[in-house]
C-alpha positions in Angstrom: -28.5 -16.0 -77.7 -27.9 -13.7 -74.7 -29.5 -14.7 -71.4 -32.7 -12.7 -70.6 -32.3 -9.9 -68.1 -34.7 -11.4 -65.6 -34.2 -11.3 -61.8 -35.6 -13.0 -58.7 -36.4 -11.9 -55.2 -34.3 -13.1 -52.2 -35.7 -13.2 -48.7 -33.8 -14.2 -45.6 -35.6 -14.7 -42.3 -33.7 -13.8 -39.2 -33.4 -16.0 -36.1 -36.0 -14.0 -34.3 -38.6 -15.4 -36.7 -40.2 -12.0 -37.3 -37.6 -10.0 -39.2 -36.6 -10.6 -42.9 -34.0 -9.1 -45.2 -35.1 -8.6 -48.9 -33.0 -8.3 -52.0 -32.7 -9.5 -55.5 -30.5 -11.4 -57.9 -30.3 -10.1 -61.4 -28.4 -10.9 -64.6 -27.2 -7.9 -66.5 -24.3 -7.1 -69.0 -23.2 -10.7 -69.0 -22.8 -10.9 -65.2 -24.8 -11.9 -62.1 -25.4 -9.2 -59.4 -26.8 -9.4 -55.9 -28.8 -6.2 -55.0 -29.7 -5.7 -51.3 -32.9 -3.7 -50.6 -33.5 -3.7 -46.8 -35.2 -5.3 -43.9 -38.8 -5.6 -42.8 -37.9 -3.3 -39.9 -37.1 -0.6 -42.5 -40.5 -1.0 -44.2 -39.5 -3.6 -46.9 -41.8 -6.5 -47.8 -42.1 -8.8 -50.8 -44.5 -6.6 -52.7 -42.2 -3.6 -52.4 -39.2 -5.8 -53.4 -41.1 -7.0 -56.5 -41.8 -3.4 -57.5 -38.2 -2.4 -57.0 -37.0 -5.5 -59.0 -39.4 -4.5 -61.9 -37.9 -1.0 -61.9 -34.3 -2.4 -62.1 -35.3 -4.8 -65.0 -36.7 -1.9 -67.0 -33.4 0.1 -66.4 -31.4 -2.9 -67.5 -33.4 -3.2 -70.7 -32.8 0.5 -71.5 -29.1 0.1 -70.6 -29.2 2.8 -67.9 -29.0 0.6 -64.8 -25.8 1.0 -62.7 -24.8 -2.2 -60.9 -23.7 -2.0 -57.3 -20.0 -1.5 -56.7 -18.1 -4.8 -56.5 -14.7 -5.7 -55.0 -12.7 -7.4 -57.8 -9.9 -8.2 -55.4 -12.0 -10.3 -53.1 -12.2 -14.0 -53.7 -15.5 -15.8 -54.3 -15.4 -17.3 -50.8 -14.8 -13.8 -49.3 -17.8 -12.4 -51.3 -20.0 -15.2 -50.1 -19.0 -14.5 -46.5 -19.9 -10.8 -46.8 -23.4 -11.2 -48.3 -25.8 -8.9 -46.5 -23.9 -9.0 -43.2 -25.2 -12.4 -42.3 -22.1 -13.1 -40.2 -22.2 -14.0 -36.5 -21.1 -11.1 -34.3 -18.8 -13.5 -32.3 -16.6 -14.4 -35.4 -16.5 -10.8 -36.7 -15.7 -9.3 -33.3 -12.8 -11.7 -32.8 -11.4 -10.8 -36.2 -11.5 -7.1 -35.4 -9.8 -7.5 -32.0 -7.2 -9.9 -33.4 -6.4 -7.4 -36.1 -6.0 -4.7 -33.5 -3.6 -6.9 -31.5 -1.4 -7.4 -34.6 -1.0 -3.6 -34.9 1.7 -3.4 -32.3 -0.5 -2.2 -29.4 0.8 -2.0 -25.9 0.3 -5.1 -23.7 -2.0 -3.2 -21.3 -4.2 -2.1 -24.3 -4.5 -5.7 -25.5 -5.4 -6.9 -22.0 -8.1 -4.2 -21.9 -9.6 -5.5 -25.2 -9.5 -9.1 -23.9 -11.3 -7.9 -20.7 -14.1 -6.2 -22.6 -14.7 -8.7 -25.4 -16.2 -11.5 -23.3 -19.0 -9.2 -22.1 -19.9 -8.4 -25.8 -19.7 -12.0 -26.9 -22.0 -13.1 -24.1 -24.6 -10.5 -25.1 -24.3 -10.4 -28.9 -22.3 -13.4 -29.9 -25.2 -15.5 -31.2 -26.7 -12.7 -33.3 -25.8 -11.8 -36.9 -24.4 -8.3 -37.5 -27.6 -7.1 -39.2 -29.6 -8.2 -36.1 -27.8 -5.8 -33.7 -29.9 -2.6 -33.5 -30.2 0.4 -31.3 -32.8 -1.1 -28.9 -30.5 -4.1 -28.4 -27.6 -1.9 -27.5 -29.6 0.1 -25.0 -30.9 -3.0 -23.4 -27.4 -4.3 -23.0 -26.3 -1.1 -21.3 -29.3 -0.9 -19.0 -28.9 -4.6 -18.0 -25.3 -4.0 -17.0 -26.2 -0.8 -15.0 -29.1 -2.7 -13.2 -26.8 -5.6 -12.3 -24.2 -3.2 -10.9 -26.8 -1.5 -8.7 -27.9 -4.9 -7.3 -24.2 -5.8 -6.5 -23.7 -2.4 -4.7 -27.0 -2.8 -2.8 -26.1 -6.3 -1.6 -22.7 -5.0 -0.3 -24.4 -2.1 1.5 -26.7 -4.6 3.3 -23.7 -6.5 4.5 -24.5 -9.5 2.4 -22.2 -9.1 -0.6 -22.7 -11.3 -3.7 -19.8 -13.8 -4.2 -18.3 -15.2 -7.4 -15.6 -17.8 -8.3 -12.8 -16.5 -10.5 -9.6 -17.9 -11.9 -6.3 -16.1 -11.3 -3.4 -15.8 -13.7 -1.8 -18.9 -12.2 -4.9 -20.9 -13.1 -6.1 -21.3 -9.5 -9.7 -20.5 -8.7 -10.8 -18.5 -5.7 -13.9 -16.8 -4.2 -14.3 -13.1 -4.0 -17.0 -10.4 -3.7 -18.6 -9.5 -7.0 -17.5 -6.2 -8.3 -20.0 -3.8 -9.7 -19.1 -2.2 -13.0 -18.7 1.6 -12.8 -20.4 3.7 -15.5 -17.0 4.4 -17.0 -16.4 0.6 -17.4 -19.8 0.1 -19.0 -19.0 3.0 -21.4 -15.7 1.2 -22.3 -17.7 -1.9 -23.3 -19.9 0.3 -25.5 -16.9 1.9 -27.1 -15.5 -1.5 -28.1 -18.9 -2.5 -29.5 -19.0 0.8 -31.4 -15.6 0.2 -32.9 -16.6 -3.3 -34.0 -19.9 -2.2 -35.5 -18.2 0.8 -37.2 -15.9 -1.7 -38.9 -18.9 -3.6 -40.1 -20.4 -0.4 -41.3 -17.2 0.6 -43.2 -17.3 -2.8 -44.9 -21.0 -2.2 -45.9 -22.2 -5.2 -43.9 -24.7 -3.0 -42.0 -26.3 0.2 -42.9 -25.4 2.1 -39.8 -23.6 1.8 -36.5 -26.2 1.3 -33.7 -23.9 2.6 -31.0 -23.3 5.9 -32.8 -26.9 6.8 -33.5 -28.0 10.1 -32.0 -26.2 12.1 -29.4 -23.5 10.4 -27.3 -25.4 11.0 -24.1 -28.3 8.9 -25.5 -26.1 5.7 -25.7 -23.5 6.3 -22.9 -23.9 6.6 -19.2 -22.9 9.7 -17.2 -19.5 9.4 -15.6 -19.1 11.6 -12.5 -15.6 13.0 -11.9 -13.6 10.6 -9.8 -12.5 11.7 -6.3 -8.7 11.6 -6.3 -7.9 10.2 -2.9 -4.5 10.1 -1.0 -3.3 9.4 2.5 -2.1 11.8 5.1 1.1 10.8 6.9 -0.8 9.6 10.0 -3.2 7.6 7.9 -0.3 5.9 6.0 1.3 5.0 9.3 -2.0 3.4 10.5 -2.2 1.4 7.3 1.4 0.2 7.6 0.9 -0.8 11.2 -2.1 -2.9 10.2 -0.2 -4.5 7.3 2.6 -5.4 9.7 0.2 -7.0 12.1 -1.3 -9.1 9.3 2.2 -10.2 8.3 2.7 -11.7 11.8 -0.1 -14.2 11.2 0.7 -17.7 12.5 -0.2 -19.2 9.2 2.7 -19.1 6.8 0.7 -18.6 3.7 -0.9 -15.4 5.2 2.5 -13.7 5.7 2.5 -11.9 2.3 4.9 -9.0 3.0 2.1 -6.5 3.1 4.0 -3.9 5.0 6.9 -3.8 2.6 4.6 -3.9 -0.4 2.4 -1.1 0.7 5.4 1.0 1.9 6.9 0.6 -1.6 3.7 1.7 -3.4 3.4 4.7 -1.1 7.0 5.9 -1.2 8.0 5.2 -4.8 4.9 6.0 -6.9 5.0 2.6 -8.7 2.0 1.3 -10.6 0.6 -1.9 -9.2 1.6 -3.7 -12.4 5.2 -2.5 -12.1 5.4 -3.7 -8.5 3.8 -7.1 -9.0 6.1 -7.8 -11.9 9.3 -6.7 -10.3 12.0 -9.5 -10.0 14.7 -9.3 -7.3 17.3 -8.3 -9.9 15.5 -4.9 -10.2 15.8 -4.1 -6.5 19.3 -2.8 -5.8 19.4 -2.5 -2.0 23.2 -1.7 -2.0 22.7 1.4 -4.2 19.2 2.1 -2.9 17.7 2.0 -6.4 14.9 0.3 -8.3 15.5 -0.4 -12.0 12.4 -0.4 -14.2 13.5 -1.6 -17.7 10.1 -2.0 -19.1 7.0 0.2 -18.5 3.7 1.5 -19.8 5.4 4.4 -21.6 8.9 5.2 -22.8 9.3 7.6 -20.0 8.5 4.8 -17.6 11.9 3.1 -18.2 13.8 4.6 -15.3 15.7 4.2 -12.1 13.8 5.1 -8.9 15.6 6.2 -5.8 14.9 4.5 -2.5 14.5 6.7 0.6 16.4 5.7 3.8 13.3 4.7 5.6 12.0 2.6 2.7 15.4 0.9 2.4 15.1 -0.3 6.0 11.6 -1.7 5.3 12.8 -3.6 2.3 15.8 -5.0 4.1 13.4 -6.4 6.7 11.0 -7.6 4.0 13.8 -9.5 2.3 15.1 -10.9 5.5 11.7 -12.2 6.4 11.2 -13.9 3.1 14.6 -15.5 3.2 14.2 -16.8 6.8 10.8 -18.4 5.9 12.3 -20.1 2.8 10.6 -18.1 0.1 12.6 -18.1 -3.2 14.6 -14.8 -3.6 16.8 -15.5 -6.6 17.5 -12.9 -9.3 14.6 -14.1 -11.4 12.2 -14.6 -8.5 9.8 -11.8 -7.7 10.7 -9.5 -4.8 7.0 -9.1 -3.8 6.0 -12.4 -5.2 4.0 -15.4 -4.0 5.2 -18.3 -1.8 6.8 -19.8 -4.9 8.4 -16.6 -6.2 6.0 -16.0 -9.0 4.4 -12.6 -9.7 1.3 -11.8 -7.7 -1.9 -11.1 -9.5 -2.5 -7.4 -9.3 -6.3 -7.8 -8.9 -5.9 -10.2 -6.0 -3.3 -7.8 -4.5 -5.9 -5.1 -4.3 -8.2 -7.3 -2.2 -5.9 -9.5 -0.1 -3.0 -7.1 0.5 -4.4 -3.6 0.4 -8.1 -4.2 1.1 -7.5 -6.4 4.2 -4.9 -3.9 5.5 -7.3 -1.0 5.1 -10.1 -3.0 6.9 -7.9 -3.7 9.9 -6.6 -0.1 10.0 -10.1 1.3 10.0 -11.1 -1.1 12.8 -8.3 0.1 15.0 -8.8 3.8 14.1 -12.5 3.5 15.0 -11.6 2.0 18.3 -9.2 4.9 19.0 -11.8 7.5 18.1 -10.1 8.4 14.8 -11.8 8.8 11.4 -11.4 5.9 9.0 -9.2 6.0 6.0 -10.6 7.3 2.7 -11.5 4.9 0.1 -8.2 4.1 -1.6 -6.7 2.1 -4.4 -3.1 1.3 -5.4 -3.2 4.4 -7.5 -4.1 6.4 -4.4 -0.8 5.4 -2.9 0.9 6.6 -6.1 -0.8 10.0 -5.6 0.2 9.9 -1.9 3.9 9.6 -2.9 3.6 12.6 -5.3 2.0 14.6 -2.4 4.7 13.7 0.0 7.5 14.5 -2.5 6.0 17.9 -3.2 5.7 18.6 0.6 9.3 17.5 1.0 10.3 20.2 -1.4 11.4 18.0 -4.3 11.8 19.5 -7.8 8.7 18.9 -10.1 10.8 17.6 -12.9 12.5 15.1 -10.6 9.1 13.9 -9.4 7.9 13.4 -13.0 11.1 11.4 -13.8 10.7 9.3 -10.7 7.0 8.6 -11.3 7.4 7.9 -15.0 5.3 10.7 -16.5 6.1 12.2 -19.9 5.3 15.7 -18.7 5.3 17.6 -15.4 1.6 18.6 -15.7 0.5 16.0 -13.2 3.3 17.1 -10.8 2.3 20.8 -11.2 -1.3 19.9 -10.4 -0.1 18.1 -7.2 2.0 21.2 -6.3 -1.1 23.3 -6.7 -2.9 21.1 -4.2 0.1 21.2 -1.9 0.3 25.0 -2.0 -3.3 25.3 -0.8 -2.6 23.1 2.2 -0.8 23.8 5.4 0.9 21.2 7.7 1.9 21.2 11.3 5.5 21.0 12.2 5.0 17.5 13.4 3.4 16.4 10.2 6.1 18.0 8.0 8.8 16.3 10.1 7.0 12.9 9.8 6.8 13.3 6.0 10.5 14.2 5.9 11.5 11.1 7.9 9.7 9.0 5.2 11.0 10.9 2.2 14.6 11.8 3.1 17.7 10.1 1.6 20.8 8.9 3.4 22.8 12.1 2.5 20.2 14.5 3.9 19.8 15.8 7.4 17.4 14.0 9.8 15.6 17.3 10.7 13.2 18.7 8.1 14.6 22.0 6.6 11.1 23.3 6.0 9.6 23.2 9.5 9.7 27.0 9.6 6.5 27.2 7.4 3.3 28.1 9.1 0.9 25.3 9.2 -2.7 24.0 10.0 -4.5 20.7 9.4 -6.8 20.2 6.4 
């Protein structure tokens, strides 16, 4: 005798104690089926669920009911795991990110995912996928924006908030808290949207809460970044300050700031390329840097060393050798006291940040304007400006800087064409940018010039 086509209501109460998910279990056509209805937030209650179950039972009796689509290839344990999306966000998010990492993504992209994921796990990790809704996403965004405003306000008052962080070497150190920019908060929302879209594709959730409505409703506005660079006199002030810090009586404070900053400003290296550069990649005899691995295929290149920079690097190497720092082929040319690579985040603060602070102090005392707000990428842009002002070919600049096209270089050339330099400024740039086989006097000093 066949089993009667009777069903039963299923009700699952969420962790918040107020929301419930309703569904039904029915037996039809010789098989069991689980039919999800919806949540109490969507207007479902037990009475409505009973009415829907009665309608399904009548269709089964008539033979017109269509069961929900099943996944025959999935194992029973997999089907049990997928029921109604009652999975913790933490476990599902980690699966999605791990799958992305196995797709052959670049190391920097993987590092970016690993930077974003802890923020999401801290906010949503204890919730089930079905519990994450639009108000929760907006609250997460607004809390991050509020916290960033508090960090900036404290820094403006001269009492910055501090935090303890762990560097790549495992050592902990204190630093000022960094406020998240709107673009960084949007990146967190983008990863959250990617994870929830995967849950939506798997039919664990009905919709993606990050992609509801217009993009402007979920994401913060991102003003266009001011692309800063240094004038030649500003770079010289920065290098003088870095050199003064390198003469510190404390050995651990002599970090080779001058050579490091000079290399960033006169080669266009990314900070990651410079921090990870072993001595074997610095060919002082041929005045070349060899970059065998980079962010893009175009980034694998040889970078020429100007005559002035070569002198700075010879002094940098001599200083490290005289103080007993390891400088073997596998040791890092701009490394720590033990020859290991420097953490690029700490380099921004301890090397560039402190040099900028000292340079601004001295420029203020001399009645000169302070340096613009700069980052390691500002020095990369500074090199491109100097190269264009020294008359270098745009395609050569693209090859040296490691760009796949000359579009960036042409943009720099446009900025350069709209600016006019004094004879003294042009000669100062030429002294920094010329190679050994070029004349000491700038061949372009005949151009009419004024300051910006």
